[in-house]
N, C-alpha and C positions, 0 to 999 in steps of 0.2 A: 462752537462747541464741536459740531460736526468736524469743522476743518481739523481741530485737534485730534479727533477719532481717526481722520483720513491719515493724519501724518504719523501717527502712532502705529496704526495699521500699515502704511507705507514702509516703515522702518522694521518691521518684524522679519521680513527675509533677511535683511542684514544681520540683524540680532541672532537668527537661527544658524546663519553661515558663520558667524564669528564664533558662537558657541561650539558648534561642531568641529571648527578648525583648532580651537585652543584645546578640545578635549580629545584630538587626534581621531575625530571621527570620518574625516574625509579621506583616510588614508595615508599612505606615504607621499603620494602625488594629489596635492589637492587643487592643483590649476584646472583640470577639465571641471569640477564641480562649481568652483568661484566663478570661472569667466562664463560658463553658460548660464548659471542662476543670475549674475549680474545683467547679462545681455538680454536674457528673458524677461526678466523685471522692468528694464528699461523699456522695451518694446510694448509690455502691458501698458504701462503708464502714459506711453507716447498714444497707444490705442485710445486709451480713456480719456486723455487730455482732447483728441480729436473727435471723440464721440460726442463731447459736450454740447458743441453747437448743433448738431442734427438733433440732439435730444431736446435742447432747448426750443428748437424751431418747430419739431414737429409735436411736440407735447406740450403739457402745461407746466412743465419743469423749468420754468424760467430762472429759479434760482439756482441751477445747476452750474451757471456762468462763474458764479462766486468762487466755485473750487476749481476752475480750471487752471488757475495760477498754479495752487498747491500741486494738483497732479503734475503740472509741466515741470516743476522745481523737483519732484520726486523722480521723473524721468531722468533729468539733468544729473542728479545724484547717481543713479545707477549708471548713467553713461560714463560718469567720472569715476566710478568703482571698477568699471569694466576695464578701461583704459589702464587704470592704475595696476589692475590684476595682471593684465597683459605685460605690462613694462616690468613689474617686479617679478612674478612668478615665470614669465617666458624669458624676456631678453636678459633681465639682471642676473636671475638664475644662470644663465648659460655663459657668462661672461668669463673669460679666464684672464684676469687682469689684476695684477699686484700693485700697482701704481697708487698714487695718492688721488684726493678728490676728483680733482681736473681730470686726469687721465680717464679715471672711471667713467665720469660723466661724458666725456668725448667718445670713449669705447661704446658707451650704451646709446648715444646719439647715433653713431654710425650703424650699430647693429640693428638698431630700430628701423633706420631709414633704409637700410638695404632689405630687410624684412618687407616693409610696407611695398618698397619699389616692384618686389617680386611677385606680391599677391594682390591682385586688384581688390579682393573683398576686403583687405586690410585699409586700401588706400579709400575706398568708399566709406568705411567706418570711420576713417580720420577726418574726412569732409563732412560726415554727418555730425561728429562730436564737435569741430570747429564751429560748425555753423549753429550748433546750440549754445554756445558761449554768450553771445550777443543777446540771444533770447532770453536766457536765464539773467544776464545782468540787466536787461530792462523790463524785467516782467512786472515790478512794482509800479503803483498808479503815479507816482511822483516822476517816473520816467517817462510814462506815457503823456504826462503833461509836458514835460521837458522838450519831448522829441515833437509833439504835436500829433492829434489823433491821427491824420493821414498817413504820415511817415511810420509812427508806431504800427499801424494795422498792416502797412504793406511789409514792414520787416519782420512782423509776427506771422504773416501767411508763409514765409518759408519752412514753418514747421512741417507743412505738407510734404516738401522735398526732403527734409530731415527724416521723415517717418519712412518715406519710400526708400531713401538711402539706407536706412538702417534696417528695413526689410531684407534689402537685398545683401547687405552685409551679413546678416543671420543665416539667410539660406543658401548663399553661393557655395561656401565650402564644404557642406555635407548636405548631399540630397535627401537622406532620410530624414533632415528637419523640416522638408517641405510640408508635411503635414502639420507641424506646429505653426510654421511661418503662414500656412493657409489661415490659422484662425486669427492672427493679427489681421492679415488683408481683408478679412470679412469686415472689419472695422475700419481700416485705414483707407482701401480705395473707395467704399461708399461714400465715405465722408469727403473725399476729395472729388468725388463726381459731384456730390450735393453741393460741395463750394462753388464748383465751376458752374453748375446749373443756375444757383442763386446768383452768381456774378454777371452771368450772360443776362440773366432776368432784370436784373438792376440796370444794366448797360443799355438794354433795350428800352426798359421805362424812361431814362433819363434821356435817351436819343427821341423818342417820341414827344417828351416835354420841351424839346429845342425849336 
């Protein structure tokens, strides 16, 4: 029941943006609003996903782990929308190509690759998005069993790298966004530090038992 409520609440920002776009409430150039909203919500859900483990371990809310997969998939959804908005409203809209489908795809690919090559924050964003794909694809319990618990956990620890890369991608191009990125860092950075601390403690305990 709560999972369904989280999904519905998580989809509301998309619904609001689509509604505003269709009613022309975003102005003649909707790109800035769409790219910002999708990126910010991706970071919110990444921060919430990372916050589940500290919340579970530091409080009595052990059941919070049940919703980590849902939050992670919502983060991936908004990352996908973020990438799609960039490609469609920025790269594709700027093309001057009257050829067929193959020509358009080639021109779009070249234009996107050139833009990424000249803007480091875009390259960081691409790395973060690509790294999220296997995390989303293996989020189901059946995939955890298929991969084996140890390999599955090692793979999904990369979410911390994804979160840091996403934070840099969001903050880098606009210095005035630092105050907003700082809010995400208040969750992401302590979650990462706690993970490192717990991993070191577990390693020390295992070493003493040998």
